[in-house]
N, C-alpha and C positions, 0 to 999 in steps of 0.2 A: 272357802277361803274368803277372808275379809278384804274389803277394798283398801288399797294403799292410800296413804294420806299425802296431801301436798302435791307439788309439782315434780315430775320426773322428766329429765332432759336426756336425750340420746345424742351423743356426739358420733355422728355417722348414721346415714339412713340407707345403707346397702341391704343385701339380702338377709343377713342375720339380724340387723337392727329392725328391719321391717317385720321379720317373722316374730320377733319379741313384741313389737308394738301391736301387731294383729292379735297375738295370743292374749295380751293383757286386756285389750278392749273386748275381745269376744268372750273372755272369761269374767268380764265385769270387775276386774281388779282395778282398773283405771278407766276414766272416761276420756274422750278425746281432748277436752279442754284442759286436762291435767298434764298433757304431754307436749313437749317441745322437742323438735329435731333440728340439730344443726347439720346442714348438708350442703356442700359446695356445688353440686351438680343441679342445674335448674330443672331438668326433666325429672330427677328424683324428688325434688321438693314439690313439684306440681303433682306428681303421682301420690305422694304421701298425704298431701293436703286434700286432694280430691277423694282419695280412697278411704282415708281414716278420719279426716276432719281435724288433724292435729295442726298445731302451730309450727311453722318452719322458719328457720333462721340461717343466715350465712356467717354470723359472727359468734364464735364459740364462747367468748367471755359474756356476751349479752345473753346467750342461750341459757347459761347456767345460773344467771342471776335469780336468786330466790328458790333454786331447786333443792329439794330435800334428798333426791336421789339423782345421781349422774351415771349413765350407762355409757361406757367407752366401747364403741362398736366400729372402730376404724381399723384399717390395715396397720400392722406394726411399723411399716415403713414411714408412716406420717406421724407417728406418735410424738416425736420430738417437737414438731410444730404445734401439735395439739396441746402438749404439756406447757409449752411456752405461752399459749393463749390462756390456759386455765390457771396456771400458777398464780396464787394470790387472789383469784376471783371466785373460788369456791367458798360457799358458806361453811363456817367452822363445823357445823353439825351435819354437813352433807355426807351421804354415803356414796362412795364411788364403787361401781360394779364394773369390772372389766370382763369382757367376753373375747378378748384378744388372745390369740394363740401365742404361747412362748414368752409373753411379757411378764417378768417376775414382779412380785410385790415390792421388793426393794427399789426397783426401777421407778415404779409409780410413786412410791412415797417420796423419793428423792426429787423426781421431776415435777411433782405437783406440790410439794411441801405440805403434804396432807397424810394423815395416818389412818383414817377410816376407810379401809380398802377391802373389797371382796374380789378375789381372783377366781375366775371360772373357766372351765374348758367344756363348752358345748360341742355338739357335732351337727352336721348338716341336716339330718332328719328333723332338727328343731324347726326347720322351715315349714314343716307340715304338722307341728305339734307332737312329734314322736321322737323328740331328741333325748339324748342321754348327756347330762351335765354333771361334772365333778367340780366341786368348789371348796374354797377355804377362805379364811379371813384373818385379819390382824387382831391383836388384843384390844385395840381401840373400838372395835365393833361391838355394840351392845346387843342384848337379847332382842330388843325391838328391831334394831337394824338387821339382825340376822334373820328374823322372821320376814322382814320386807324383802331381803335378798332371796330367801327361799321361795317366796311367793312369785317373784319375778322369774326365777329360773325354772320353777316347776310349771309355769305357764307354757313353757316350750316342750314339756314332756316330763321325764323322770329326772331327779337330781339327787346326788349323794354328797353329803358333807364329809370332808376329811380334815383331820387335825393338823396335817403337815403339808406344806407346799410341794414337796417332792413327789407326792402322789399324783399331781397334775401332769407331770411328765409321763407317768405310767398311763394315765387316762388318755393322753395324747396318742400313745402307741396302741391302746386297745379300742376305746370308744371313739376317739377323734379320727384316727386313721382307719378304724374298723370298717366304716361304710365303703371305703375304696376297695378293701379286700373282699367284702361281700359282693360288690358290683362285679368284680373280676370273676368270682365264682358263678354269679348269675349269668354273666356273659358266656362263660364256658358251658354251662348247662344248656343255655338256649342254643348255642352253636351245636351242641351234641344232639339236641332234638332235630335241628335242621339236617344234620349229618345222617340221621337214621330215617329221614323222610317226611317230617312235619314241615309245614310252612313256618316262616319265621314268626308270624303273628300267633299261630297256634302254639308254637313252642314257648314263646314268651308268656302267653296266658297260663300255660300249664306250669311253667317254672315258678312264676310269681305266686300262683295259688298254692303250689306245693310247699314253697318256702314259708309263705304266710301261715298256711295251715299247720305246718310242723311247729312253728314258733308258738302259735296259739295253743296247740295241744300240749306242748311242754309247759306253758304258763298255767294252763288250767289243771293239768294232772299233777304238777309239782314233781314229776319224776326226773331223775338224772337222764341226760341225753343217751348215755350208754344203755340204760334200761329200755328207753323207747326204741333205740336202734336194734337192740336184741329182739324186741317184739315184732319187728318187721323183717327180721333176717331168719328165714327158714333154712333148715339144714340142706346144704347142697343146692340152695335156691338162687334166684336171680340177684337178690341184694347181697348175698354172701359172695357171689362171683364178682360183682362190681366193687364191693368194699375191699376185697383182696387186692384188686388193681390199685385202688387209692392208697392202701397201706404200703404196697410195694413201691409205689411212686414217691412215698414220703410226704404225702399231703399234710398229714397231721403235724409233723416236725417242721415242714415249710411254713405253716401258719404260725406256729410258735416262734420261729425265727423271724418272721415278718413283723410280728408285734414287738419282739425284743429289739429289732433293728430300728423300728419307728420310735420306740421309747428312747433308745440311745441317741438317735438323731435329734430328738426333742431336747435332750439334755445339752447336746452340743450347741444347738441354736440358741439356747438360753444361757450359754456361757458356763454350764456346769460340767466340769471334766472329771468329777469324782466317780467312783465305781459303786457308790451307794445306791 
């Protein structure tokens, strides 16, 4: 990937903002002198400056001065204050990339008085460069802008472009909330290991490697999970016995319902009451 050009400003230097900054620098897409972070918390400014060598600011309007890309990485609760600071202060050609959950493009366009918007839905594994981000953009975003956005988002892991914003609510339910569901399953498996006699440390190591290895085997083999499950399920064997318990308990349908519920809740939070 080629290096991004010009100045990139991050509004917000929290966990997701820092993860993106670290990935951009480590992947040599930007150097520290090209990055400015507007962050109100002194301890966070000091950490970002000391760790990454980036410029830090407390004034949002001053931070975006001359920026070709502005990444919105704040909590949605403070967005109104941020948009009040930025409205009229963005360069006409600046690309705005939002990594805020649930904030719709229309809200950003109206609040910022700006049309070049990319909206994305990353997830928390982006903090270790293993994120899954789904993103879309407005008609005002050029091919060059889109390439810049893709580079920024792929620095955090994998990214999928979608043509319509409603897919981001779906992404919130699947990949955005998904880590929470995975952690619940991991917790249950670890507890199961403890229940049958392993120490908690031993059980955690076994579960993490079992899950990581299973994912990697599926990636490398390209096989459907049902095929891989069948390969480890011997007739009248241990996996068959355990799988029967999971199916009887409705684990499969519960996961589908969990994703669907998270998706619908995302729509509600975003003010979309449609059934589409």
